[in-house]
KEKOL-137097 format. One record per residue: z, y, x negated of N, C-alpha, C in turn; residue in three letters. Coordinates in steps of 0.001 Angstrom, whole numbers, plus 500000, padded with zeros to 6 digits. Layout:
// KEKOL-137097
ZYXZYXZYXALA
...
// end
This chain:
// KEKOL-137097
492684527889509203492331526810510130493470526618511124MET
493141526587512397494159526403513426494114524961513911ASN
495093524163513458495095522749513800495843522465515098PHE
496619523418515584497474523175516733496652523348518005VAL
496079522280518479495358522314519743495571520988520458ASN
495342521011521746495623519850522589494771518657522189LYS
493522518900521823492622517812521435493176517063520225HIS
493646517799519219494186517168518027495461516403518340LEU
496334516984519158497566516294519531497268514958520208LEU
496313514968521127495949513734521820495326512724520863ASN
494489513237519961493807512378518995494803511657518099LYS
495761512407517572496748511807516672497716510925517442ILE
498136511372518627499053510582519432498454509222519777SER
497181509194520113496517507931520456496448506987519262ASN
496308507537518064496211506707516872497548506077516497LYS
498652506633517024499959506060516751500168504762517537TRP
499463504606518632499710503498519558498730502359519323LYS
499198501146519599498312499991519540497996499533518131GLY
497255498446518053496897497844516771495493498247516341SER
495312498331515024493994498655514468493293497415513911SER
493932496267513974493469495091513249492051494677513624LEU
491702494762514891490392494289515326489298495339515165GLN
489678496549514760488715497630514636488530498104513196LYS
489569498012512404489515498550511052488646497693510143GLU
488245498256509020487575497469507997488506496371507521SER
488002495165507380488838494049506936489265494195505478THR
488700495168504765489215495469503428490676495906503493LEU
491074496515504609492467496929504773493408495725504790HIS
492877494549505081493705493360505263493712492455504038GLN
493350493022502884493261492210501672494612491616501296VAL
495694492376501498497036491875501192498051492722501953SER
499135492121502457500088492873503298500950493826502496PRO
501452494839503183502314495838502546503191496466503616TYR
504482496539503357505399497091504346505306498607504401ILE
505507499152505586505603500598505728504302501336505500GLY
503163500675505673501893501344505384501448502206506560LYS
500651503221506246500053504057507284498973503245507991ILE
498942503293509315497877502643510057496526503202509614LYS
495544502326509533494226502766509086493643503813510031SER
493878503664511330493343504646512287494006506004512099SER
495296505994511753495994507253511480495464507877510187MET
495288507052509158494743507549507892493357508152508110ALA
492534507484508912491185507976509199491238509334509894ARG
492168509479510837492300510735511571492744511866510656THR
493704511597509774494186512620508854493071513055507896LEU
492321512080507390491230512401506460490162513240507147VAL
489758512848508357488683513563509048489129514944509523SER
490428515091509814490934516367510336491166517389509227THR
491712516942508117492175517885507095491303517932505849PHE
490145517263505876489211517353504749487793517282505297SER
486837517564504438485429517489504850484660516645503844LYS
483492516194504248482670515345503394482406516036502054GLU
482596515277500971482402515807499631483665516312498982GLY
484740516506499775486029516925499216486623515817498348ASP
487552516221497498488354515246496749489738515188497357THR
490100514005497847491421513763498424492307513137497352VAL
493479513698497185494455513142496244495590512503497034TYR
495850511224496738496938510497497402497955510074496346GLU
499031510864496148499986510598495066500844509353495259PRO
501069508941496518501852507736496825500961506828497673PHE
500068506109497022498991505443497754499453504248498567SER
500574503596498164501019502426498909499909501401499004GLY
499572500998500221498549499967500409497131500519500305SER
496986501825500091495663502402499911494914502705501197GLY
495640502879502303494979503166503580494219504490503530SER
494873505534503043494215506838502948493074506770501932VAL
493297506059500839492267505949499800490997505323500355ALA
491125504195501037489951503515501567489267504335502656LEU
490064504926503562489460505716504631488776506972504073GLU
489289507495502965488625508630502317487267508210501777SER
487203507054501145485931506553500622484937506297501754TRP
485405505652502816484534505373503960483966506678504529ILE
484796507734504528484390509028505092483657509912504076ALA
483241509319502952482463510035501927483252511176501292CYS
484547510950501069485364511856500268485598511202498918ARG
485625511994497862486091511475496587487590511218496715ASN
488092510234495980489509509887496127490152509650494771ILE
491297510278494571492151510008493415493465509486493976VAL
493765508222493719494967507582494241495932507284493099ALA
497205507170493450498224506895492435499434506252493100ASN
500042505289492425501310504728492889501997504057491711ASP
503296504286491591504066503729490481504365502246490674LEU
504213501757491888504445500349492199503213499539491770ASN
503361498578490830502197497823490351501473497071491465PRO
502217496555492440501589495840493545500777496798494408TYR
501334497960494699500617498958495498499360499428494773ALA
499486499715493493498330500174492714497245499112492683ALA
497647497847492615496664496764492566495907496647493889MET
496625496736495019495958496658496320494996497833496486ILE
495441499017496091494577500194496204493320500020495366THR
493473499503494149492300499262493303491370498233493949ARG
491954497219494572491138496203495236490293496823496338ALA
490863497764497077490136498398498185489093499400497693LYS
489374500019496574488440501018496045487351500414495165LEU
487594499204494652486623498581493746486360497123494122PHE
485907496869495353485552495501495726484202495124495127PRO
483900493832495119482551493409494773481606493900495868TYR
480351494138495521479438494714496505478759493682497394ASN
479133492396497249478621491367498159479569490173498152SER
479573489442499242480427488263499333479931487171498397VAL
478607487049498223478063486019497336478476486253495887ASN
478455487518495476478878487839494109480362487521493923LYS
481144487758494956482580487476494882482828485980494758THR
482146485197495568482333483747495517481836483161494196LEU
480806483761493623480337483329492292481405483586491238SER
482093484729491377483181485037490451484330484050490615GLU
484592483625491844485632482612492085485295481334491331VAL
484041480887491392483614479678490685483775479836489180GLU
483451481006488692483571481267487253485033481206486812LYS
485906481829487587487329481832487248487907480425487341VAL
487440479639488299487941478271488479487761477438487212ALA
486666477666486499486427476926485259487442477314484181LYS
487777478602484117488790479052483154490173478516483518GLU
490442478475484817491755478024485298492011476572484918VAL
490981475737484987491142474310484676491651474094483253LYS
491308474999482356491755474878480971493207475291480787LEU
493721476107481715495071476649481589496124475793482278ILE
495764475180483391496738474432484201497531473406483394ILE
496896472587482539497678471581481786498712472190480839PRO
498554473453480486499455474094479522500683474721480193LYS
500720474738481513501825475394482225503022474464482311ILE
504149474929481822505405474167481852506286474748482958ASP
506418474046484051507175474564485194508672474667484916LEU
509137474036483845510560474157483498510908475581483088ARG
509912476355482710510152477755482314510084478710483506THR
509764478182484663509606479017485857510933479087486608ILE
511385480270487012512662480406487725512720479528488979PRO
513898478994489258514073478132490430513715478867491716LYS
514026480155491753513734480932492947512253481023493255GLY
511416480867492225509968480852492423509512479444492796ILE
510043478459492094509652477067492360509984476640493782ARG
511012477241494363511463476832495697510420477093496779ALA
509446477947496497508485478349497525507237477467497580PHE
507015476612496562505705475959496453505797474481496082PHE
504799473742496528504542472417495963504219472641494492HIS
504698471767493627504598472027492197503159472137491699LEU
502255471339492248500859471431491817500237472737492302GLN
500576473148493517500090474439494032500624475579493172THR
501882475457492760502488476492491921501762476600490585LEU
501447475463489975500715475492488705499376476208488862LYS
498676475878489919497378476501490146497527478007490372GLU
498540478378491136498734479801491450499049480593490193THR
499909480051489348500247480727488086499000480875487219ILE
498212479818487123497008479849486285495986480853486811ALA
495748480841488111494798481786488694495253483227488471TRP
496522483501488686497023484867488503496873485321487055CYS
497133484417486124497004484778484707495568485137484361ARG
494633484327484791493226484581484470492734485850485154VAL
493041486009486429492576487184487169493174488471486606LEU
494435488417486223495064489601485644494437489922484286LYS
494208488899483485493605489093482167492195489685482291LEU
491468489285483336490099489763483553490043491071484351ASN
491211491615484699491292492826485524490543492658486853HIS
490614491448487400489952491142488678490910491474489820SER
491102492785490045492118493214491002491780492818492438TYR
490487492776492758490114492404494117490496490956494408PHE
490109490038493534490442488631493752491937488380493638LEU
492583489092492732494032488934492586494749489398493856LEU
494267490472494442494852490941495695494611489946496822SER
493414489373496871493126488339497868494071487153497706CYS
494307486756496454495210485633496202496628485966496673LEU
497122487142496320498466487525496740498547487692498255LEU
497415487958498871497374488060500321497587486738501029GLY
497367485624500325497620484296500901498780483598500204ILE
499587484353499483500646483743498668501712483064499510LEU
502179483734500561503225483091501370503078483385502851HIS
503278482353503621503238482379505083503478480933505526HIS
503499480708506838503682479344507328502376478716507804GLN
501306479505507808500023478984508265499366478106507202ARG
498516477178507616497889476244506663497029476925505605PRO
496475478111505912495599478775504961496313479498503844GLY
497643479417503828498429480090502793498980479063501806PHE
499608479537500739499948478667499619501389478159499611LEU
502285478860500245503703478534500114504163477509501140SER
505397477064500955506109476362502019506302477357503167TYR
506739476892504371506887477826505498507731479038505141PRO
507154480203505327507767481437504842507255482596505681CYS
508027483678505729507546484880506405506362485454505636SER
505583486269506323504325486748505756504516487954504845HIS
505239488961505318505357490200504557506488490167503544THR
507642489644503944508818489591503063509133488128502779VAL
509309487730501506509419486308501167510776485677501487PRO
510886485149502693512065484364503086511587483022503609TYR
512090481948503006511725480597503450512268480331504848LEU
511525479556505615511931479208506974512149477700507072ARG
513032477206506211513265475772506119514024475234507328LEU
514895476052507910515639475599509091514736475533510313LYS
513844476496510425512923476518511557511882475416511434LYS
511507475083510192510508474044509954511073473003508976PHE
512015472156509418512601471150508514511543470148508037PRO
511724469691506823510740468822506181510460467557506997TYR
511502466952507566511322465689508284510457465849509530LYS
510507467029510127509727467272511341508340467848511044GLU
508208468517509909506943469164509553506530468822508120TYR
506389467532507794506080467157506396504763467738505901PRO
503807467963506811502494468482506393502593469894505832GLU
503670470614506177503815471985505698504361472045504273MET
504710470880503737505285470830502391504395470054501418TYR
503162469813501819502240469076500979501511470015500023GLN
500816469417499078499996470161498118498920470959498858TYR
498754472203498476497745473072499076496797473564497991ARG
495594473027497917494635473467496895494335474955497041PRO
494324475672495938494196477120495982492759477591496203LEU
491806477029495486490460477606495474489852477686496867GLN
489946476619497638489326476639498966489980477670499876GLU
491282477883499713491979478893500508491589480301500069ARG
491411480483498773490995481787498262489589482131498753LEU
488694481149498751487334481393499212487315481787500691GLU
488143481147501489488215481487502922488805482883503111LYS
489776483239502265490351484585502317489282485629501996LYS
488469485375500983487391486295500619486446486495501800VAL
486093485428502476485200485523503631485822486370504741LEU
487132486240504927487812487041505960487808488523505586ARG
488018488816504312488059490212503872486685490859504002VAL
485623490084503811484261490613503913483713490582505342PHE
484512490181506282484040490023507660483544491331508262LYS
484249492420507971483907493701508601484075494826507585ARG
483010495084506845483018496144505833481924497149506164ILE
482258498423506283481248499430506605480345499699505403PRO
479285500421505636478415500815504530479170501796503636GLU
479192501514502349479974502306501407479069502898500330LEU
479358504119499942478604504794498891479347504597497566ASP
478797503740496719479462503406495455479328504512494413TYR
478591505570494748478467506703493817479645507666493934ARG
480419507531495003481556508428495226482637508180494179ILE
483269509261493740484334509152492735485534508447493350ILE
485966507372492696487149506616493129487993506306491895ARG
489211506783491901490098506532490768491475506142491280LYS
492125505272490532493479504847490904494331504741489643CYS
495502505356489689496420505381488554497762504765488946TYR
498560504452487932499904503931488150500869504767487298MET
501099506006487751501860506971486975502911507665487833LEU
503780508415487199504803509188487888504143510356488606ASP
504228510380489930503564511434490709504127512819490415SER
505353512866489949505960514151489641505442514779488358GLY
504648514026487606504113514533486340502595514431486237ARG
501994513638487080500565513346486960499712514486487504PHE
498753514924486692497781515944487103496390515309487060ILE
495733515166488211494388514575488209493400515405487401PRO
492438514722486793491401515417486035490452516157486972GLU
490218515587488155489288516188489103489930517358489835GLN
489111518283490271489558519354491152489966518730492488LYS
491145519045492964491683518476494206491498519475495340VAL
490978518998496468490794519867497632491939519748498627ASP
492501518556498771493581518336499733494428517159499279VAL
495704517209499588496623516109499302497017515477500635ILE
496833514171500747497247513429501943498008512207501477ILE
499282512100501885500086510994501373501334510790502213THR
501975509653502009503245509342502666504247508924501589SER
505125509845501170506112509513500138507064508418500612PRO
507730507711499695508704506682500097509801507277500963PRO
510386506426501812511296506924502850512774506876502454TYR
513120507288501269514532507417500879515349506161501192MET
514960505035500578515703503785500689515620503122502053ARG
514839503645502976514667502954504248513920501637504033GLN
513047501614503042512307500413502699512510500128501218LEU
512616498833500887512776498425499489511462497781499043SER
510607498597498474509243498155498209509165497043497167TYR
510074497016496215510055495950495207510740494699495732ALA
511902494845496349512611493672496875511741492920497872ARG
511105493655498775510332493003499835509004492446499348ASP
508622492780498123507407492215497517507726491467496225ASN
508963491024496091509419490474494810508641489223494377ARG
508219488409495337507479487198494968506092487563494433LEU
505407488451495131504092488876494660504203489612493318ARG
505235490414493171505427491136491913505639490173490754LEU
506362489084490992506598488119489914505269487549489408TRP
504374487253490317503106486649489920502184487617489178PHE
502461488906489250501664489848488449502461490371487257ILE
503585489696486952504282489972485703505510490858485781GLY
505991491190486987507192492010487134508373491095487426ILE
509208490865486424510317489926486568511584490579487126ASN
511771491858486876512987492551487310512651493503488459ASP
512666492979489678512304493820490822513377494871491108TRP
514623494605490729515689495573490981515479496852490173LYS
515067496693488926514803497859488097513637498665488666GLN
512617497973489144511478498654489741511876499359491027LEU
512709498721491843513134499320493112513873500632492892ASP
514622500724491792515348501960491517514398503130491278SER
513156502823490910512163503869490651511316504177491884LYS
510915503123492606509964503336493699510633503411495072ILE
511918503066495151512691503252496381513931504069496024SER
513741505347495693514812506150495086515943506498496043PRO
517105506758495463518237507274496226517911508682496707THR
518759509210497577518508510527498158518354511599497082SER
519266511614496113519202512642495076517913512533494268LYS
517586511306493820516376511118493029515124511412493857LYS
515207511105495135514071511363496017513770512857496088TYR
514808513656496300514585515094496412514225515715495065PHE
514745515142493979514305515596492653512804515356492489ASP
512344514172492944510929513845492861510106514788493737LEU
510596515072494936509875515974495844509715517361495231CYS
510778517859494589510696519178493954509644519177492854ARG
509671518124492020508694518037490929507277517978491475SER
507086517169492531505748517022493106505264518321493731CYS
506096518939494545505673520160495236505364521281494250LEU
506147521361493190505886522370492163504553522098491471LYS
504311520828491158503076520439490481501863520587491404LEU
502021520161492654500901520209493595500438521641493851TRP
501368522600493762500979523987493967500001524447492885HIS
500094523840491716499202524238490614497822523604490730THR
497710522491491470496417521800491521495674522018492837ILE
496354522507493860495688522790495126494911524105495037LEU
493797524217495729493061525485495760493792526495496638PRO
493425527767496594494031528756497497493919528298498953PRO
495010528368499668495105527920501060494883526413501206LYS
494993525681500101494862524223500143496001523584500905GLY
495740522407501465496703521742502340497328520516501672LEU
498591520336501970499329519147501555499817518469502838CYS
499247517322503165499532516624504418500466515451504119VAL
501688515526504640502713514522504355503105513787505628LEU
503162512459505547503664511642506647505076511206506263VAL
506065511637507056507470511495506682508283510812507769LEU
509301510070507351510232509469508295511278510469508737GLY
512199510008509599513197510933510159514569510788509503ASP
514599510261508265515875510127507554516660511433507613ASN
517988511303507708518830512492507733519386512732506335TYR
519251513956505856519754514325504542521117515000504682SER
522144514369504137523470514980504153523535516154503173HIS
522698516099502149522654517193501183522145518475501841GLN
521096518355502648520507519531503288520972519720504731TYR
521674518685505243522161518721506633521014518948507624LYS
519935518234507387518779518285508278517938517041508042MET
517009516778508952516155515606508804515096515850507732HIS
514535514740507252513665514773506081512516515783506176LEU
511734515820507270510632516788507312511096518239507149PRO
512233518567507767512757519932507639513261520196506223ASP
513848519159505613514336519307504240513181519530503269ALA
512084518777503469510912518949502601510311520341502779ILE
510234520793504024509711522141504282510604523198503638ALA
511924522999503703512866523931503090512651524000501579HIS
512495522827500943512273522791499497510980523520499139ILE
509919523244499904508618523838499607508628525353499753ALA
509283525832500808509229527267501120510322528059500407ILE
511552527551500434512695528309499921512977528051498444LYS
512823526806497994513184526479496615511987526622495661GLU
510860526027496029509674526105495167508934527418495410ILE
508711527722496674507968528922497029506472528700496949GLY
505747529594497611504290529486497560503705528569498607GLY
504522528134499581504034527290500663504442527888502002TYR
503691527517503030504091527782504405503751526551505230SER
504396526397506376504106525262507252502899525610508112VAL
501808524860507939500595525088508719500647524341510047ALA
501329523189510042501396522390511272502476521327511104TRP
503048520931512204504071519883512191504006519142513519LYS
503989517810513439503902517018514662504730515751514486TYR
505579515441515470506472514283515403506232513376516600THR
506237512072516336506106511107517432506904509854517109GLU
507357509173518158508132507946517998507259506850517389ALA
507880505996516572507188504852515993507253503705516999ILE
506124503232517511506154502115518465506748500864517825PRO
507447500064518635508089498863518116507071497879517547ASN
505835497869518105504837496914517620504301497267516247ASP
504699498425515705504295498789514354505357498441513326ARG
506483497896513780507573497604512860507404496221512239ARG
507715496142510941507710494844510273508806493971510855ILE
509976494567511060511098493850511665511296494435513059ARG
510762493785514056510763494312515410512185494517515907ARG
512408495655516558513704495938517151514758496375516167GLY
514400496573514903515407496928513903515681498432513936CYS
516819498789513365517113500205513219516445500716511950TYR
516266501995511882515573502605510751514934503876511255GLY
513792504210510696513091505392511183512582505160512597ASN
512977506040513500512539505950514892511316506823515146LEU
511129507818514283509979508707514433509316508940513082THR
508068509390513146507352509851511966506832511251512244GLU
506781512038511198506319513418511325505172513676510362THR
504128514306510870503065514824510011503414516273509710ILE
503724516536508462504055517886508014502909518392507151LEU
502283519476507576501157520050506834501615521353506193VAL
501647521356504875502015522543504115500756523218503583LEU
500723524532503671499597525300503130500032526055501870ARG
499209526013500856499486526752499643499227528239499881LYS
500226529076499603500071530525499652499953531049498233ASN
499347532187498083499327532827496772500682533440496507ASN
501269533083495372502572533647495040502422535132494729ARG
503420535888495179503406537339494899503876537594493485SER
// end
């Protein structure tokens, strides 16, 4: 397959620019996630490098953009991520309720269970760092809802709840706070000037409104398509299904701290030590390349002849390899592991409007690196 043509370059370049929020399925907006692939980019990669009926494997699913776009495009999808928050969002996107009415009925059912739990919650056992974000009654409700939803494996509703966990808008649960990364904005919104932002915020009505927003724009979906999501080490996990193509974006070598920046949401789903988790899901350079070697070696065994591995990579510089990340990954695949060749490579600048922290330093470009499996001699 010859992917290097002007039409494809223009198609992918256009998907890098602008916002997808008003066009994408609102399922993508169930809960925020830093460093995620734009849904329009995920859609382009899926449509370009796979065909209807294929099984797409996404070893580092993150927010599940590729997973959801694969399902929408009638591809089977096997997703995986070691981050519990990422795996939960991906499951929410792959296994939503099939109607808004059924979802709201489930909310009513859970509300009855929650009422029995709230009186038993002792806030003295809750860390001060968590209590600082919420009105105490709102906090009790949030803890109770998360416990029930987690116990019932209600990943869709739990993701919706975490999607409204913190922000400064009235429809969210916390005191004034940033949306993606949990930092209180008490100086910007002092209590004396904005007392309404520090009042009790009932959870159920906000959750119901969140559900309505998520169901606002959902395409027709085929629920017969294979959809699976795991929370395992990608360097060791072998999917049960035959894999036709791998499309994924591995973590960016400490450029993003996926546990630290989601530490509040992680606490509510039972992860108390975000630092320990960050050491696994935001690896150092050495651990990152060890993981890449394990993955590339394993992926060669599960890809079909001439199968493609499509990687979206940042421009981190590797002092170990004395080259930027995409070139280092290609070197590992071709020279160290063997059995791969570069089918295509395309790099473009990351627009500032796609950054979580506008104007910050970090990855300035992203590269789509397409590796093809060769038959080993």
